[in-house]
N, C-alpha and C positions, 0 to 999 in steps of 0.2 A: 272703765278700764277692766274692773274685775269681771264684768259680764263677758267681755271679749275673750279674756283669758280662760274663763270657765267653758265658754262655747268652743274655743279652739281645742282645749283639752278633751272635751267630750267628743268632738269630731275626730280627733286623733285616735282615741280609744275605739270608736266605732269603725274607723278605717282599718285599724290593726286587727280587729275581730273579723271584718270582712275579708281581709287578706289571708288570715289563717283559715277561714272557711273555704275560700276559693282555691287555696293551695294544698288542701288536705290530701293525704295519700302520696305525698312526694317521696322520692327515693326508689331505688330499684327493688324489684321483687326478689325474695329469696326462694330457693328451691323448695323449702319446707312450706312456704306460703302457697306457692303454685300448686303443690301436691294437695294441700288442704282445699283450696278453691276448686280445683278440677274434680276432686272426689265429690263435692257437693253438686257441682254443675252437671255431672254425669247422671244425677238422680232427678233432674228436671223432667216434668211430665210432657215430653216432646216425642215426636216420631223417632224410634230407636235408630234407624239408619242415619237420619239427618243429624241426630245428637252425637253419634260417634264421629261423623265427619267433622262436626263443629269442634268438639273437644280435641280431635286429632290435629286440627289447625291452630286451635287456641293455645295449646301448650308451647310449641316452638315460638309463637309470637310473644307469649308471656316471658319465656326464657331469654328472649332478646331485648328485654326491657331496658330503656334508656332513662327511665325516671321522669320523662317529660309528659306534658299534656298530649292527649290524643283526640282526634276528631273521627267519629264513626259516620261514614257515608252509608246510609240505608237506601239502596236502590230497590224500589218496591214494584212488583208485578202482582196485582190483585187477581185472585181466582175469580171465576165467573159466579161461584157460590161458595159458601163456607165448606171447608173440608172436614172429614171425620178421621180420627185416629184414636187408638186406645188412650184413655185418660183425658181426651179433649172435652171441653165443656159443651153443654147444649146451648146453642146460640141461634136465635130465630132471625136475626137481622142479616144485613149484607156483609160481605168482606170488609168494605170500607167502614161500616159501623163497628165491626169487631175490632178493627185496628184503632178506631177513635176511642173505643172503650179502653183498650190497652194503654194508649197514650195518656188519657185522662187519669186513669188509675195509677199511672207511673209517676205523675208529676211530683208528688211529695217525696217519693223515693229518689228521684233525680236530684231534687233540690237539697235533700239531706246529705247527698254525696257530692254537692257542689257541681252537679252536672245539669246540663240544660240544652235544649235544641237551639242552635244558632241559625238554622235555616229550615223552613218547611215549604215545599212548593209542589204544585201539580203541573204536568207538562201541558203546553199550549196546543200541541199537535203531535202527530206521530214523529218518530225519530227522523231527523233530516238526513243523517248518515247512520246506517244500521248494518252492522257486521253480521247480525243474526236476525234475519227477516221476521221470525216469529216472536222475537222478544220486544215487548213494549213496556214502558214504565207508567205506572199509575200515580206515583208519588216519589219524591226524593226528600229525605230528612237528614240533616247533619246534626249530630249531638256531640257536644264538647264534654270530655271527661278530664279531670285534673291529672290523671295518670292511668297506666294500665292496671295498677293495683286497685284503683277506684272502680274501674269497669268490672274487674273480677269480683270485687267485694259486693258491688251492687247486684250482679246477677246471681250471687251466692246467698243474698239476703233471704231470710225465710218468707218475707212478703212478696218476693219476686216470683216464686214458683207457681202460685195460683194465677198469675197474670200472663206468664210466658205463652201458654197455649193459645191465647186469644190472637196473638200475632201470627202463629204458624197455621191456624185454621183459615187465615185471611189471605195469605200471600206466599209467593216465592220471593226470596230475599237475597240480594247480594249485599253483604256487609263488609265494607272495606275500611280498615283502620288507616288513618292518614296522620302523619306527624304534623305538628303545628308549624306553619310556614308564614309567609307574608299575608297579613289580613289587612285589606284596604277598606276603611269605613266609607260610608256615603260621603262624597266630597263636600256636599252642601253642609253637612254637620261639621266636618273638619274645618272648612273655611269659616263658617259662622262661629264656631268655638274659638278659632284663632282671633277673629275680630273682637269677641268679648274679652279675651285675655288682654289684647292690646288696649282696649278701652279702660279696663280696670287698672292696668299698669300705668297708663297715662294719668288717670285720676289720682292714683296713689302718689305718683311723683309730684303732681300739681299741689296736692294737699300737704305733702311733706315740705315743699319749697315755699308755698305761699299761704299755708294755713287755710 
């Protein structure tokens, strides 16, 4: 009996800790926070023109914060070879390898901010419907952030600045923030999990009634 109580208490504590980690950064951004984050982001070692366009769109998005989680759709078009710009690192590999280096190096920073990719995939063929004939995608990544605050906090982190150029030497990028909507898991896991719950519930009732 005592073992079960201690185990249950430990699991509750662990789940509360997980919940707190997964929900960090909740609440709407203040104007003071936005100004502080933007001031740091404006100093990232990225192409000046693209950086100004990015921060110009980032500010109104941050000011419209609803305090909810956000999913970043990264639609990636790889360059044919790595690009050069002032402050860019010397990299001898391919654009795909530069992006892989960026993502590997970013993993701990993502996790420390309760952020993580929910989908990474490469296209199977050229676009089946293409409004811009010259635009093709080399990869699509979706990253979940607990809030807009968390996203700004992450890209303002001192450890992010050395990593950011590896992404921009590798690709042209459409970065689309999307609100969290309906997420349907793989139905095989959903149905299987439901059957396990039913089995455990039936066993619990049977033991409670018949010992």
